[in-house]
Gaussian input, Z-matrix of N, CA and C with variables (Angstrom, degrees):
# hf/3-21g

backbone

0 1
 N
 C     1     B1
 C     2     B2     1     A1
 N     3     B3     2     A2     1     D1
 C     4     B4     3     A3     2     D2
 C     5     B5     4     A4     3     D3
 N     6     B6     5     A5     4     D4
 C     7     B7     6     A6     5     D5
 C     8     B8     7     A7     6     D6
 N     9     B9     8     A8     7     D7
 C    10    B10     9     A9     8     D8
 C    11    B11    10    A10     9     D9
 N    12    B12    11    A11    10    D10
 C    13    B13    12    A12    11    D11
 C    14    B14    13    A13    12    D12
 N    15    B15    14    A14    13    D13
 C    16    B16    15    A15    14    D14
 C    17    B17    16    A16    15    D15
 N    18    B18    17    A17    16    D16
 C    19    B19    18    A18    17    D17
 C    20    B20    19    A19    18    D18
 N    21    B21    20    A20    19    D19
 C    22    B22    21    A21    20    D20
 C    23    B23    22    A22    21    D21
 N    24    B24    23    A23    22    D22
 C    25    B25    24    A24    23    D23
 C    26    B26    25    A25    24    D24
 N    27    B27    26    A26    25    D25
 C    28    B28    27    A27    26    D26
 C    29    B29    28    A28    27    D27
 N    30    B30    29    A29    28    D28
 C    31    B31    30    A30    29    D29
 C    32    B32    31    A31    30    D30
 N    33    B33    32    A32    31    D31
 C    34    B34    33    A33    32    D32
 C    35    B35    34    A34    33    D33
 N    36    B36    35    A35    34    D34
 C    37    B37    36    A36    35    D35
 C    38    B38    37    A37    36    D36
 N    39    B39    38    A38    37    D37
 C    40    B40    39    A39    38    D38
 C    41    B41    40    A40    39    D39
 N    42    B42    41    A41    40    D40
 C    43    B43    42    A42    41    D41
 C    44    B44    43    A43    42    D42
 N    45    B45    44    A44    43    D43
 C    46    B46    45    A45    44    D44
 C    47    B47    46    A46    45    D45
 N    48    B48    47    A47    46    D46
 C    49    B49    48    A48    47    D47
 C    50    B50    49    A49    48    D48
 N    51    B51    50    A50    49    D49
 C    52    B52    51    A51    50    D50
 C    53    B53    52    A52    51    D51
 N    54    B54    53    A53    52    D52
 C    55    B55    54    A54    53    D53
 C    56    B56    55    A55    54    D54
 N    57    B57    56    A56    55    D55
 C    58    B58    57    A57    56    D56
 C    59    B59    58    A58    57    D57
 N    60    B60    59    A59    58    D58
 C    61    B61    60    A60    59    D59
 C    62    B62    61    A61    60    D60
 N    63    B63    62    A62    61    D61
 C    64    B64    63    A63    62    D62
 C    65    B65    64    A64    63    D63
 N    66    B66    65    A65    64    D64
 C    67    B67    66    A66    65    D65
 C    68    B68    67    A67    66    D66
 N    69    B69    68    A68    67    D67
 C    70    B70    69    A69    68    D68
 C    71    B71    70    A70    69    D69
 N    72    B72    71    A71    70    D70
 C    73    B73    72    A72    71    D71
 C    74    B74    73    A73    72    D72
 N    75    B75    74    A74    73    D73
 C    76    B76    75    A75    74    D74
 C    77    B77    76    A76    75    D75
 N    78    B78    77    A77    76    D76
 C    79    B79    78    A78    77    D77
 C    80    B80    79    A79    78    D78
 N    81    B81    80    A80    79    D79
 C    82    B82    81    A81    80    D80
 C    83    B83    82    A82    81    D81
 N    84    B84    83    A83    82    D82
 C    85    B85    84    A84    83    D83
 C    86    B86    85    A85    84    D84
 N    87    B87    86    A86    85    D85
 C    88    B88    87    A87    86    D86
 C    89    B89    88    A88    87    D87
 N    90    B90    89    A89    88    D88
 C    91    B91    90    A90    89    D89
 C    92    B92    91    A91    90    D90
 N    93    B93    92    A92    91    D91
 C    94    B94    93    A93    92    D92
 C    95    B95    94    A94    93    D93
 N    96    B96    95    A95    94    D94
 C    97    B97    96    A96    95    D95
 C    98    B98    97    A97    96    D96
 N    99    B99    98    A98    97    D97
 C   100   B100    99    A99    98    D98
 C   101   B101   100   A100    99    D99
 N   102   B102   101   A101   100   D100
 C   103   B103   102   A102   101   D101
 C   104   B104   103   A103   102   D102
 N   105   B105   104   A104   103   D103
 C   106   B106   105   A105   104   D104
 C   107   B107   106   A106   105   D105
 N   108   B108   107   A107   106   D106
 C   109   B109   108   A108   107   D107
 C   110   B110   109   A109   108   D108
 N   111   B111   110   A110   109   D109
 C   112   B112   111   A111   110   D110
 C   113   B113   112   A112   111   D111
 N   114   B114   113   A113   112   D112
 C   115   B115   114   A114   113   D113
 C   116   B116   115   A115   114   D114
 N   117   B117   116   A116   115   D115
 C   118   B118   117   A117   116   D116
 C   119   B119   118   A118   117   D117
 N   120   B120   119   A119   118   D118
 C   121   B121   120   A120   119   D119
 C   122   B122   121   A121   120   D120
 N   123   B123   122   A122   121   D121
 C   124   B124   123   A123   122   D122
 C   125   B125   124   A124   123   D123
 N   126   B126   125   A125   124   D124
 C   127   B127   126   A126   125   D125
 C   128   B128   127   A127   126   D126
 N   129   B129   128   A128   127   D127
 C   130   B130   129   A129   128   D128
 C   131   B131   130   A130   129   D129
 N   132   B132   131   A131   130   D130
 C   133   B133   132   A132   131   D131
 C   134   B134   133   A133   132   D132
 N   135   B135   134   A134   133   D133
 C   136   B136   135   A135   134   D134
 C   137   B137   136   A136   135   D135
 N   138   B138   137   A137   136   D136
 C   139   B139   138   A138   137   D137
 C   140   B140   139   A139   138   D138
 N   141   B141   140   A140   139   D139
 C   142   B142   141   A141   140   D140
 C   143   B143   142   A142   141   D141
 N   144   B144   143   A143   142   D142
 C   145   B145   144   A144   143   D143
 C   146   B146   145   A145   144   D144
 N   147   B147   146   A146   145   D145
 C   148   B148   147   A147   146   D146
 C   149   B149   148   A148   147   D147
 N   150   B150   149   A149   148   D148
 C   151   B151   150   A150   149   D149
 C   152   B152   151   A151   150   D150
 N   153   B153   152   A152   151   D151
 C   154   B154   153   A153   152   D152
 C   155   B155   154   A154   153   D153
 N   156   B156   155   A155   154   D154
 C   157   B157   156   A156   155   D155
 C   158   B158   157   A157   156   D156
 N   159   B159   158   A158   157   D157
 C   160   B160   159   A159   158   D158
 C   161   B161   160   A160   159   D159
 N   162   B162   161   A161   160   D160
 C   163   B163   162   A162   161   D161
 C   164   B164   163   A163   162   D162
 N   165   B165   164   A164   163   D163
 C   166   B166   165   A165   164   D164
 C   167   B167   166   A166   165   D165
 N   168   B168   167   A167   166   D166
 C   169   B169   168   A168   167   D167
 C   170   B170   169   A169   168   D168
 N   171   B171   170   A170   169   D169
 C   172   B172   171   A171   170   D170
 C   173   B173   172   A172   171   D171
 N   174   B174   173   A173   172   D172
 C   175   B175   174   A174   173   D173
 C   176   B176   175   A175   174   D174
 N   177   B177   176   A176   175   D175
 C   178   B178   177   A177   176   D176
 C   179   B179   178   A178   177   D177
 N   180   B180   179   A179   178   D178
 C   181   B181   180   A180   179   D179
 C   182   B182   181   A181   180   D180
 N   183   B183   182   A182   181   D181
 C   184   B184   183   A183   182   D182
 C   185   B185   184   A184   183   D183
 N   186   B186   185   A185   184   D184
 C   187   B187   186   A186   185   D185
 C   188   B188   187   A187   186   D186
 N   189   B189   188   A188   187   D187
 C   190   B190   189   A189   188   D188
 C   191   B191   190   A190   189   D189
 N   192   B192   191   A191   190   D190
 C   193   B193   192   A192   191   D191
 C   194   B194   193   A193   192   D192
 N   195   B195   194   A194   193   D193
 C   196   B196   195   A195   194   D194
 C   197   B197   196   A196   195   D195
 N   198   B198   197   A197   196   D196
 C   199   B199   198   A198   197   D197
 C   200   B200   199   A199   198   D198
 N   201   B201   200   A200   199   D199
 C   202   B202   201   A201   200   D200
 C   203   B203   202   A202   201   D201
 N   204   B204   203   A203   202   D202
 C   205   B205   204   A204   203   D203
 C   206   B206   205   A205   204   D204
 N   207   B207   206   A206   205   D205
 C   208   B208   207   A207   206   D206
 C   209   B209   208   A208   207   D207

   B1=1.4507
   B2=1.5421
   B3=1.2829
   B4=1.4901
   B5=1.5561
   B6=1.3340
   B7=1.4365
   B8=1.5578
   B9=1.3596
   B10=1.4993
   B11=1.5280
   B12=1.3424
   B13=1.4681
   B14=1.5350
   B15=1.3037
   B16=1.4851
   B17=1.5362
   B18=1.3483
   B19=1.5337
   B20=1.5241
   B21=1.3750
   B22=1.4467
   B23=1.4916
   B24=1.3649
   B25=1.4816
   B26=1.4766
   B27=1.3837
   B28=1.3706
   B29=1.5199
   B30=1.3106
   B31=1.5133
   B32=1.6162
   B33=1.3438
   B34=1.5127
   B35=1.4293
   B36=1.4070
   B37=1.4393
   B38=1.5729
   B39=1.2914
   B40=1.4835
   B41=1.5042
   B42=1.2999
   B43=1.4508
   B44=1.5350
   B45=1.2750
   B46=1.4719
   B47=1.5378
   B48=1.3317
   B49=1.4563
   B50=1.4734
   B51=1.3444
   B52=1.4569
   B53=1.5140
   B54=1.3793
   B55=1.3956
   B56=1.4885
   B57=1.2889
   B58=1.4829
   B59=1.5160
   B60=1.3342
   B61=1.4057
   B62=1.5692
   B63=1.3486
   B64=1.5072
   B65=1.5099
   B66=1.2812
   B67=1.4592
   B68=1.5190
   B69=1.3177
   B70=1.4612
   B71=1.5815
   B72=1.3559
   B73=1.3887
   B74=1.5139
   B75=1.2931
   B76=1.4595
   B77=1.5160
   B78=1.3772
   B79=1.4700
   B80=1.5170
   B81=1.3673
   B82=1.4298
   B83=1.5638
   B84=1.3089
   B85=1.4831
   B86=1.5160
   B87=1.3586
   B88=1.4662
   B89=1.5397
   B90=1.2943
   B91=1.4981
   B92=1.5320
   B93=1.2845
   B94=1.5434
   B95=1.4284
   B96=1.3802
   B97=1.3951
   B98=1.5339
   B99=1.3398
   B100=1.4701
   B101=1.5596
   B102=1.3304
   B103=1.4433
   B104=1.5529
   B105=1.3418
   B106=1.5213
   B107=1.4500
   B108=1.3479
   B109=1.4403
   B110=1.4548
   B111=1.3352
   B112=1.4710
   B113=1.5039
   B114=1.3499
   B115=1.5581
   B116=1.5573
   B117=1.2577
   B118=1.5579
   B119=1.5320
   B120=1.3260
   B121=1.4518
   B122=1.5458
   B123=1.3079
   B124=1.4017
   B125=1.5263
   B126=1.3584
   B127=1.5086
   B128=1.5604
   B129=1.3207
   B130=1.4644
   B131=1.5442
   B132=1.3670
   B133=1.4661
   B134=1.4704
   B135=1.3244
   B136=1.4214
   B137=1.4579
   B138=1.3656
   B139=1.4907
   B140=1.5364
   B141=1.3508
   B142=1.4856
   B143=1.5663
   B144=1.2580
   B145=1.3727
   B146=1.5394
   B147=1.3091
   B148=1.5938
   B149=1.3790
   B150=1.2621
   B151=1.5043
   B152=1.5788
   B153=1.4047
   B154=1.4684
   B155=1.5308
   B156=1.3410
   B157=1.4743
   B158=1.5628
   B159=1.3107
   B160=1.4771
   B161=1.5987
   B162=1.2773
   B163=1.5296
   B164=1.4506
   B165=1.3301
   B166=1.4656
   B167=1.5747
   B168=1.3597
   B169=1.4807
   B170=1.5383
   B171=1.3112
   B172=1.4245
   B173=1.5562
   B174=1.2519
   B175=1.5161
   B176=1.5645
   B177=1.3799
   B178=1.4080
   B179=1.5355
   B180=1.2604
   B181=1.5067
   B182=1.5397
   B183=1.3587
   B184=1.5094
   B185=1.4965
   B186=1.3044
   B187=1.4615
   B188=1.5530
   B189=1.3178
   B190=1.5302
   B191=1.5708
   B192=1.2814
   B193=1.5218
   B194=1.5576
   B195=1.3225
   B196=1.4657
   B197=1.4678
   B198=1.3548
   B199=1.4168
   B200=1.5099
   B201=1.3288
   B202=1.5041
   B203=1.4594
   B204=1.3576
   B205=1.4622
   B206=1.5742
   B207=1.3246
   B208=1.5080
   B209=1.5420
   A1=109.36
   A2=119.86
   A3=120.65
   A4=108.61
   A5=115.90
   A6=118.34
   A7=114.10
   A8=111.01
   A9=115.90
   A10=112.48
   A11=113.45
   A12=115.60
   A13=109.99
   A14=115.56
   A15=120.22
   A16=110.51
   A17=116.24
   A18=123.87
   A19=105.34
   A20=120.18
   A21=119.78
   A22=113.42
   A23=116.57
   A24=118.28
   A25=113.44
   A26=120.09
   A27=122.94
   A28=111.93
   A29=114.38
   A30=119.06
   A31=108.35
   A32=113.34
   A33=117.05
   A34=109.68
   A35=117.93
   A36=123.30
   A37=110.25
   A38=113.57
   A39=118.01
   A40=110.92
   A41=121.52
   A42=127.84
   A43=110.43
   A44=117.20
   A45=117.72
   A46=111.64
   A47=115.42
   A48=120.48
   A49=112.81
   A50=118.34
   A51=121.21
   A52=111.52
   A53=116.88
   A54=120.00
   A55=111.31
   A56=117.67
   A57=119.59
   A58=110.62
   A59=122.03
   A60=125.35
   A61=110.92
   A62=112.70
   A63=115.39
   A64=111.37
   A65=121.44
   A66=123.66
   A67=113.90
   A68=111.82
   A69=116.52
   A70=107.91
   A71=122.14
   A72=123.55
   A73=112.55
   A74=117.06
   A75=121.75
   A76=105.63
   A77=118.24
   A78=118.06
   A79=109.14
   A80=117.38
   A81=123.08
   A82=107.99
   A83=114.92
   A84=121.07
   A85=109.12
   A86=115.62
   A87=121.99
   A88=110.93
   A89=118.08
   A90=120.11
   A91=110.15
   A92=118.43
   A93=119.69
   A94=113.78
   A95=116.10
   A96=120.62
   A97=115.04
   A98=115.36
   A99=120.29
   A100=107.54
   A101=120.23
   A102=122.29
   A103=110.69
   A104=113.68
   A105=115.98
   A106=115.44
   A107=116.71
   A108=119.63
   A109=110.07
   A110=120.02
   A111=121.76
   A112=115.84
   A113=112.23
   A114=118.34
   A115=106.22
   A116=116.23
   A117=116.92
   A118=108.57
   A119=122.42
   A120=120.13
   A121=110.67
   A122=118.38
   A123=119.06
   A124=115.23
   A125=112.49
   A126=118.67
   A127=111.51
   A128=117.92
   A129=124.62
   A130=106.61
   A131=117.74
   A132=117.24
   A133=113.58
   A134=120.92
   A135=125.21
   A136=113.50
   A137=113.19
   A138=117.70
   A139=110.28
   A140=115.40
   A141=119.34
   A142=110.26
   A143=119.78
   A144=121.59
   A145=107.93
   A146=116.23
   A147=116.44
   A148=112.27
   A149=121.14
   A150=122.39
   A151=110.65
   A152=110.62
   A153=114.89
   A154=111.07
   A155=117.77
   A156=120.85
   A157=110.20
   A158=115.64
   A159=121.35
   A160=106.30
   A161=113.82
   A162=116.74
   A163=113.03
   A164=121.03
   A165=125.54
   A166=108.53
   A167=118.12
   A168=119.57
   A169=110.54
   A170=116.73
   A171=120.29
   A172=111.88
   A173=117.61
   A174=122.78
   A175=108.06
   A176=114.05
   A177=115.87
   A178=109.87
   A179=120.29
   A180=123.35
   A181=113.67
   A182=111.22
   A183=117.11
   A184=108.43
   A185=119.05
   A186=120.74
   A187=114.18
   A188=110.59
   A189=119.05
   A190=109.98
   A191=115.45
   A192=118.90
   A193=110.76
   A194=115.95
   A195=122.85
   A196=107.36
   A197=120.22
   A198=125.34
   A199=114.92
   A200=115.40
   A201=121.29
   A202=109.68
   A203=116.11
   A204=122.11
   A205=110.65
   A206=112.87
   A207=112.40
   A208=112.87
   D1=-37.03
   D2=-177.35
   D3=-70.79
   D4=-32.78
   D5=179.23
   D6=-65.82
   D7=-37.59
   D8=178.10
   D9=-65.16
   D10=-37.23
   D11=178.96
   D12=-69.91
   D13=-40.55
   D14=176.71
   D15=-57.81
   D16=-47.27
   D17=-177.67
   D18=-59.41
   D19=-47.52
   D20=-178.18
   D21=-64.70
   D22=-35.43
   D23=174.57
   D24=-69.19
   D25=-34.88
   D26=175.18
   D27=-66.86
   D28=-39.48
   D29=-178.62
   D30=-68.54
   D31=-40.11
   D32=177.90
   D33=-61.47
   D34=-46.98
   D35=-178.82
   D36=-59.28
   D37=-42.96
   D38=-179.61
   D39=-61.31
   D40=-43.21
   D41=178.04
   D42=-65.06
   D43=-40.08
   D44=179.89
   D45=-69.13
   D46=-40.64
   D47=174.45
   D48=-62.40
   D49=-41.40
   D50=179.61
   D51=-66.72
   D52=-36.84
   D53=176.33
   D54=-63.54
   D55=-44.45
   D56=-177.83
   D57=-69.33
   D58=-33.92
   D59=175.62
   D60=-63.86
   D61=-44.01
   D62=-178.50
   D63=-69.60
   D64=-17.54
   D65=172.56
   D66=-72.36
   D67=-19.95
   D68=-175.05
   D69=-94.51
   D70=-5.09
   D71=176.81
   D72=-70.04
   D73=137.23
   D74=173.71
   D75=-95.27
   D76=105.09
   D77=-178.12
   D78=-84.51
   D79=143.89
   D80=-176.74
   D81=-71.84
   D82=155.35
   D83=176.41
   D84=-81.64
   D85=171.18
   D86=-174.26
   D87=-62.08
   D88=-36.04
   D89=-178.24
   D90=-69.18
   D91=-35.97
   D92=176.00
   D93=-68.17
   D94=-40.65
   D95=177.97
   D96=-64.95
   D97=-38.01
   D98=179.79
   D99=-72.33
   D100=-35.87
   D101=178.44
   D102=-67.61
   D103=-43.71
   D104=176.79
   D105=-66.97
   D106=-34.28
   D107=177.42
   D108=-67.71
   D109=-42.48
   D110=175.85
   D111=-59.30
   D112=-35.66
   D113=178.51
   D114=-68.60
   D115=-46.54
   D116=-178.79
   D117=-63.36
   D118=-42.21
   D119=-178.52
   D120=-67.82
   D121=-36.17
   D122=179.60
   D123=-70.00
   D124=-41.02
   D125=172.46
   D126=-61.33
   D127=-41.55
   D128=-178.72
   D129=-62.34
   D130=-44.63
   D131=-178.67
   D132=-71.02
   D133=-30.32
   D134=175.41
   D135=-66.96
   D136=-45.19
   D137=178.57
   D138=-64.27
   D139=-41.87
   D140=177.86
   D141=-61.73
   D142=-40.08
   D143=-177.72
   D144=-67.23
   D145=-42.55
   D146=173.45
   D147=-59.21
   D148=-40.41
   D149=-176.52
   D150=-68.39
   D151=-39.13
   D152=-179.38
   D153=-69.79
   D154=-35.34
   D155=176.75
   D156=-66.00
   D157=-44.31
   D158=-177.78
   D159=-63.22
   D160=-46.62
   D161=178.06
   D162=-59.23
   D163=-43.92
   D164=179.79
   D165=-63.25
   D166=-44.59
   D167=178.99
   D168=-64.85
   D169=-42.61
   D170=-177.74
   D171=-65.48
   D172=-42.06
   D173=177.86
   D174=-63.04
   D175=-48.36
   D176=-177.73
   D177=-63.82
   D178=-38.55
   D179=175.39
   D180=-56.93
   D181=-46.84
   D182=-179.14
   D183=-67.12
   D184=-43.51
   D185=177.92
   D186=-57.68
   D187=-42.17
   D188=178.59
   D189=-64.86
   D190=-44.93
   D191=176.18
   D192=-59.24
   D193=-42.08
   D194=-177.60
   D195=-62.72
   D196=-49.28
   D197=179.62
   D198=-61.01
   D199=-39.77
   D200=-179.98
   D201=-69.89
   D202=-48.35
   D203=-169.53
   D204=-88.34
   D205=-22.13
   D206=-169.93
   D207=-93.46

């Protein structure tokens, strides 16, 4: 019984501390979020294109080797 009370106190303390820490966070404004989102999307598309090109070249090379050796 005493352990349950202690766990509830610890849990309550944790939530209070979390709430006080979240009050200290400086949240970005809408313009910054939009800019960062655009940057992430652009970088993701560029990396995806690089992977797609590498995959296409690799598959073409393997097919060429198979046709030459096979």
